[in-house]
FIKOLZA-1660 file (N, C-alpha, C; in steps of 0.1 Angstrom, whole numbers, plus 5000, padded with zeros to 4 digits):
% residues 124
   i   px   py   pz ch aa at
   1 5258 3833 1684  A  M  N
   1 5251 3827 1673  A  M CA
   1 5261 3825 1661  A  M  C
   2 5261 3814 1655  A  T  N
   2 5269 3812 1643  A  T CA
   2 5261 3814 1631  A  T  C
   3 5265 3823 1622  A  S  N
   3 5258 3827 1610  A  S CA
   3 5268 3826 1599  A  S  C
   4 5262 3825 1587  A  K  N
   4 5270 3824 1575  A  K CA
   4 5276 3838 1572  A  K  C
   5 5289 3839 1570  A  C  N
   5 5295 3852 1567  A  C CA
   5 5296 3854 1552  A  C  C
   6 5298 3866 1548  A  S  N
   6 5299 3869 1534  A  S CA
   6 5312 3863 1529  A  S  C
   7 5322 3859 1537  A  C  N
   7 5334 3853 1533  A  C CA
   7 5332 3838 1530  A  C  C
   8 5320 3833 1533  A  G  N
   8 5317 3819 1531  A  G CA
   8 5319 3810 1543  A  G  C
   9 5325 3815 1553  A  G  N
   9 5328 3808 1565  A  G CA
   9 5317 3810 1576  A  G  C
  10 5318 3804 1587  A  N  N
  10 5309 3806 1598  A  N CA
  10 5314 3817 1607  A  N  C
  11 5306 3826 1612  A  C  N
  11 5310 3837 1620  A  C CA
  11 5301 3838 1632  A  C  C
  12 5308 3842 1643  A  N  N
  12 5301 3845 1655  A  N CA
  12 5298 3860 1655  A  N  C
  13 5286 3864 1651  A  I  N
  13 5282 3878 1650  A  I CA
  13 5274 3883 1662  A  I  C
  14 5279 3893 1668  A  T  N
  14 5273 3899 1680  A  T CA
  14 5268 3913 1677  A  T  C
  15 5256 3916 1682  A  I  N
  15 5250 3929 1680  A  I CA
  15 5248 3936 1693  A  I  C
  16 5253 3949 1694  A  F  N
  16 5251 3957 1706  A  F CA
  16 5244 3970 1701  A  F  C
  17 5235 3975 1710  A  A  N
  17 5228 3987 1706  A  A CA
  17 5227 3997 1717  A  A  C
  18 5227 4009 1714  A  C  N
  18 5222 4020 1723  A  C CA
  18 5208 4017 1726  A  C  C
  19 5204 4019 1739  A  S  N
  19 5190 4018 1743  A  S CA
  19 5187 4031 1751  A  S  C
  20 5193 4042 1746  A  G  N
  20 5191 4055 1753  A  G CA
  20 5177 4060 1754  A  G  C
  21 5175 4071 1761  A  C  N
  21 5162 4076 1764  A  C CA
  21 5155 4083 1752  A  C  C
  22 5163 4086 1742  A  A  N
  22 5157 4094 1730  A  A CA
  22 5150 4084 1720  A  A  C
  23 5143 4089 1711  A  D  N
  23 5136 4081 1701  A  D CA
  23 5146 4073 1693  A  D  C
  24 5158 4078 1690  A  V  N
  24 5168 4071 1682  A  V CA
  24 5174 4060 1690  A  V  C
  25 5174 4061 1704  A  G  N
  25 5179 4050 1712  A  G CA
  25 5169 4038 1712  A  G  C
  26 5157 4042 1712  A  A  N
  26 5146 4031 1711  A  A CA
  26 5147 4024 1697  A  A  C
  27 5149 4032 1687  A  L  N
  27 5150 4027 1673  A  L CA
  27 5163 4018 1672  A  L  C
  28 5174 4022 1678  A  A  N
  28 5186 4014 1677  A  A CA
  28 5183 4000 1684  A  A  C
  29 5177 4001 1696  A  D  N
  29 5174 3989 1703  A  D CA
  29 5164 3980 1696  A  D  C
  30 5154 3985 1690  A  R  N
  30 5144 3977 1683  A  R CA
  30 5149 3971 1670  A  R  C
  31 5158 3979 1663  A  G  N
  31 5164 3974 1651  A  G CA
  31 5173 3962 1655  A  G  C
  32 5181 3964 1665  A  A  N
  32 5190 3953 1670  A  A CA
  32 5182 3940 1673  A  A  C
  33 5171 3942 1680  A  R  N
  33 5162 3931 1684  A  R CA
  33 5157 3924 1671  A  R  C
  34 5153 3932 1661  A  A  N
  34 5148 3926 1649  A  A CA
  34 5159 3917 1642  A  A  C
  35 5171 3923 1642  A  L  N
  35 5183 3915 1636  A  L CA
  35 5185 3902 1644  A  L  C
  36 5184 3903 1657  A  N  N
  36 5185 3891 1666  A  N CA
  36 5175 3881 1662  A  N  C
  37 5162 3885 1662  A  V  N
  37 5151 3875 1659  A  V CA
  37 5153 3869 1645  A  V  C
  38 5158 3877 1635  A  S  N
  38 5159 3872 1622  A  S CA
  38 5171 3862 1620  A  S  C
  39 5180 3861 1630  A  G  N
  39 5191 3852 1630  A  G CA
  39 5203 3859 1623  A  G  C
  40 5203 3872 1621  A  A  N
  40 5215 3878 1615  A  A CA
  40 5227 3879 1624  A  A  C
  41 5224 3878 1637  A  G  N
  41 5234 3878 1647  A  G CA
  41 5228 3876 1661  A  G  C
  42 5235 3877 1671  A  K  N
  42 5230 3875 1685  A  K CA
  42 5232 3888 1692  A  K  C
  43 5221 3893 1697  A  M  N
  43 5222 3906 1705  A  M CA
  43 5227 3903 1719  A  M  C
  44 5235 3912 1724  A  S  N
  44 5241 3911 1737  A  S CA
  44 5239 3925 1744  A  S  C
  45 5243 3925 1757  A  C  N
  45 5241 3936 1765  A  C CA
  45 5253 3946 1766  A  C  C
  46 5251 3958 1760  A  I  N
  46 5262 3968 1761  A  I CA
  46 5264 3973 1775  A  I  C
  47 5254 3973 1783  A  A  N
  47 5255 3977 1797  A  A CA
  47 5264 3968 1805  A  A  C
  48 5263 3955 1802  A  G  N
  48 5272 3945 1808  A  G CA
  48 5287 3947 1804  A  G  C
  49 5289 3951 1791  A  V  N
  49 5302 3954 1787  A  V CA
  49 5308 3966 1794  A  V  C
  50 5300 3977 1794  A  G  N
  50 5304 3989 1801  A  G CA
  50 5306 3987 1815  A  G  C
  51 5299 3978 1822  A  G  N
  51 5301 3975 1836  A  G CA
  51 5313 3965 1839  A  G  C
  52 5319 3961 1828  A  G  N
  52 5331 3952 1829  A  G CA
  52 5327 3938 1834  A  G  C
  53 5315 3933 1832  A  I  N
  53 5311 3920 1836  A  I CA
  53 5318 3909 1827  A  I  C
  54 5325 3900 1834  A  D  N
  54 5333 3890 1826  A  D CA
  54 5325 3883 1815  A  D  C
  55 5313 3879 1818  A  T  N
  55 5305 3871 1808  A  T CA
  55 5304 3879 1795  A  T  C
  56 5301 3892 1796  A  F  N
  56 5299 3901 1785  A  F CA
  56 5312 3904 1778  A  F  C
  57 5323 3906 1786  A  L  N
  57 5336 3909 1780  A  L CA
  57 5341 3897 1772  A  L  C
  58 5338 3885 1776  A  K  N
  58 5341 3873 1768  A  K CA
  58 5334 3872 1755  A  K  C
  59 5321 3876 1755  A  I  N
  59 5313 3877 1743  A  I CA
  59 5320 3886 1733  A  I  C
  60 5325 3898 1738  A  V  N
  60 5332 3908 1729  A  V CA
  60 5345 3901 1724  A  V  C
  61 5352 3895 1733  A  E  N
  61 5365 3889 1729  A  E CA
  61 5364 3878 1719  A  E  C
  62 5353 3871 1720  A  N  N
  62 5351 3859 1711  A  N CA
  62 5343 3862 1698  A  N  C
  63 5338 3874 1696  A  A  N
  63 5330 3877 1684  A  A CA
  63 5339 3878 1672  A  A  C
  64 5335 3872 1661  A  D  N
  64 5342 3874 1648  A  D CA
  64 5338 3888 1642  A  D  C
  65 5326 3892 1644  A  K  N
  65 5321 3905 1639  A  K CA
  65 5312 3911 1650  A  K  C
  66 5313 3924 1652  A  I  N
  66 5304 3931 1661  A  I CA
  66 5297 3942 1653  A  I  C
  67 5284 3942 1654  A  L  N
  67 5276 3953 1649  A  L CA
  67 5272 3962 1661  A  L  C
  68 5277 3975 1661  A  A  N
  68 5274 3984 1671  A  A CA
  68 5264 3994 1665  A  A  C
  69 5253 3995 1671  A  I  N
  69 5242 4005 1666  A  I CA
  69 5241 4016 1676  A  I  C
  70 5243 4028 1671  A  D  N
  70 5242 4040 1680  A  D CA
  70 5231 4049 1675  A  D  C
  71 5223 4054 1684  A  G  N
  71 5212 4063 1681  A  G CA
  71 5217 4077 1676  A  G  C
  72 5227 4082 1682  A  C  N
  72 5231 4096 1679  A  C CA
  72 5247 4097 1678  A  C  C
  73 5251 4109 1676  A  H  N
  73 5265 4112 1673  A  H CA
  73 5274 4110 1685  A  H  C
  74 5269 4108 1697  A  V  N
  74 5277 4106 1709  A  V CA
  74 5284 4092 1708  A  V  C
  75 5278 4082 1701  A  D  N
  75 5285 4069 1698  A  D CA
  75 5288 4061 1711  A  D  C
  76 5279 4061 1721  A  C  N
  76 5282 4054 1733  A  C CA
  76 5285 4039 1731  A  C  C
  77 5277 4033 1723  A  T  N
  77 5279 4018 1721  A  T CA
  77 5293 4016 1715  A  T  C
  78 5297 4023 1705  A  K  N
  78 5310 4021 1698  A  K CA
  78 5321 4024 1708  A  K  C
  79 5320 4035 1716  A  K  N
  79 5330 4039 1725  A  K CA
  79 5332 4029 1736  A  K  C
  80 5321 4023 1741  A  I  N
  80 5322 4013 1752  A  I CA
  80 5330 4001 1746  A  I  C
  81 5326 3997 1734  A  L  N
  81 5333 3985 1728  A  L CA
  81 5348 3988 1726  A  L  C
  82 5351 4000 1721  A  E  N
  82 5365 4003 1719  A  E CA
  82 5373 4004 1732  A  E  C
  83 5366 4009 1743  A  N  N
  83 5372 4009 1756  A  N CA
  83 5375 3995 1762  A  N  C
  84 5369 3985 1756  A  H  N
  84 5371 3971 1760  A  H CA
  84 5378 3963 1749  A  H  C
  85 5385 3970 1741  A  N  N
  85 5394 3964 1731  A  N CA
  85 5387 3955 1721  A  N  C
  86 5374 3958 1717  A  A  N
  86 5367 3951 1707  A  A CA
  86 5373 3952 1694  A  A  C
  87 5373 3941 1686  A  K  N
  87 5378 3941 1673  A  K CA
  87 5367 3939 1663  A  K  C
  88 5369 3942 1650  A  N  N
  88 5360 3939 1639  A  N CA
  88 5346 3946 1642  A  N  C
  89 5346 3958 1646  A  I  N
  89 5334 3966 1648  A  I CA
  89 5329 3972 1635  A  I  C
  90 5316 3968 1632  A  L  N
  90 5309 3975 1622  A  L CA
  90 5300 3985 1629  A  L  C
  91 5300 3998 1624  A  H  N
  91 5293 4008 1632  A  H CA
  91 5281 4014 1624  A  H  C
  92 5270 4014 1629  A  L  N
  92 5258 4021 1623  A  L CA
  92 5253 4032 1633  A  L  C
  93 5254 4044 1628  A  R  N
  93 5249 4056 1635  A  R CA
  93 5236 4060 1628  A  R  C
  94 5225 4061 1636  A  L  N
  94 5212 4063 1629  A  L CA
  94 5211 4076 1622  A  L  C
  95 5219 4087 1627  A  S  N
  95 5218 4099 1619  A  S CA
  95 5224 4098 1605  A  S  C
  96 5232 4088 1603  A  D  N
  96 5238 4085 1590  A  D CA
  96 5228 4079 1580  A  D  C
  97 5216 4074 1586  A  I  N
  97 5205 4070 1577  A  I CA
  97 5193 4078 1579  A  I  C
  98 5196 4091 1582  A  D  N
  98 5186 4102 1582  A  D CA
  98 5175 4100 1593  A  D  C
  99 5179 4094 1605  A  L  N
  99 5171 4093 1616  A  L CA
  99 5177 4103 1627  A  L  C
 100 5170 4113 1630  A  R  N
 100 5175 4124 1639  A  R CA
 100 5169 4123 1653  A  R  C
 101 5177 4126 1663  A  K  N
 101 5172 4126 1676  A  K CA
 101 5162 4137 1678  A  K  C
 102 5151 4132 1684  A  G  N
 102 5140 4141 1687  A  G CA
 102 5130 4143 1675  A  G  C
 103 5133 4137 1664  A  E  N
 103 5125 4139 1652  A  E CA
 103 5122 4126 1645  A  E  C
 104 5124 4115 1653  A  S  N
 104 5122 4101 1647  A  S CA
 104 5114 4092 1656  A  S  C
 105 5101 4095 1657  A  P  N
 105 5093 4086 1665  A  P CA
 105 5094 4071 1661  A  P  C
 106 5093 4062 1670  A  V  N
 106 5094 4048 1667  A  V CA
 106 5082 4043 1659  A  V  C
 107 5084 4039 1647  A  T  N
 107 5074 4033 1639  A  T CA
 107 5080 4020 1633  A  T  C
 108 5071 4011 1629  A  D  N
 108 5076 3999 1622  A  D CA
 108 5085 4002 1610  A  D  C
 109 5081 4012 1603  A  E  N
 109 5089 4016 1591  A  E CA
 109 5103 4020 1595  A  E  C
 110 5105 4027 1605  A  R  N
 110 5118 4032 1610  A  R CA
 110 5126 4020 1616  A  R  C
 111 5119 4011 1623  A  I  N
 111 5126 3999 1628  A  I CA
 111 5131 3991 1616  A  I  C
 112 5124 3990 1606  A  M  N
 112 5128 3982 1594  A  M CA
 112 5139 3990 1587  A  M  C
 113 5140 4003 1587  A  Q  N
 113 5151 4010 1582  A  Q CA
 113 5164 4007 1589  A  Q  C
 114 5163 4006 1602  A  V  N
 114 5175 4003 1610  A  V CA
 114 5179 3988 1607  A  V  C
 115 5169 3979 1607  A  Y  N
 115 5172 3965 1604  A  Y CA
 115 5179 3964 1591  A  Y  C
 116 5174 3970 1581  A  E  N
 116 5179 3969 1567  A  E CA
 116 5194 3974 1566  A  E  C
 117 5196 3986 1573  A  A  N
 117 5209 3992 1573  A  A CA
 117 5219 3983 1580  A  A  C
 118 5215 3977 1591  A  G  N
 118 5223 3968 1599  A  G CA
 118 5227 3955 1591  A  G  C
 119 5217 3950 1584  A  L  N
 119 5218 3938 1576  A  L CA
 119 5228 3941 1564  A  L  C
 120 5227 3953 1558  A  K  N
 120 5236 3957 1547  A  K CA
 120 5250 3957 1552  A  K  C
 121 5253 3963 1564  A  L  N
 121 5266 3963 1570  A  L CA
 121 5272 3949 1572  A  L  C
 122 5263 3941 1577  A  L  N
 122 5268 3927 1581  A  L CA
 122 5271 3919 1568  A  L  C
 123 5264 3922 1557  A  N  N
 123 5266 3914 1545  A  N CA
 123 5277 3920 1535  A  N  C
 124 5283 3931 1539  A  N  N
 124 5294 3937 1531  A  N CA
 124 5307 3931 1534  A  N  C
% end
């Protein structure tokens, strides 16, 4: 997706998210989907990157900005991207916005919290 960057130019912004089994994994995924729907960037498949699938590796290679959203401190999404030489990674870890594993049931309010934090990172 081509979106307007804060620099005034057009950027190819790609969003990858943890979709792990914990509540924060679900929140990371749902927040990324909300950002995708809003047009803030285009969500892509972190499993495809981790699996070394050429289509997804090209998406990483061609992205002007990448937003990596991780549910917990393990940072799987960010590490997968780094292992595949991704550049320009903006990283959002949900514990940094007070969403804790096992203590953050998925609600619309929490999804919006992830969405807003992601949007803030993309606009800085």
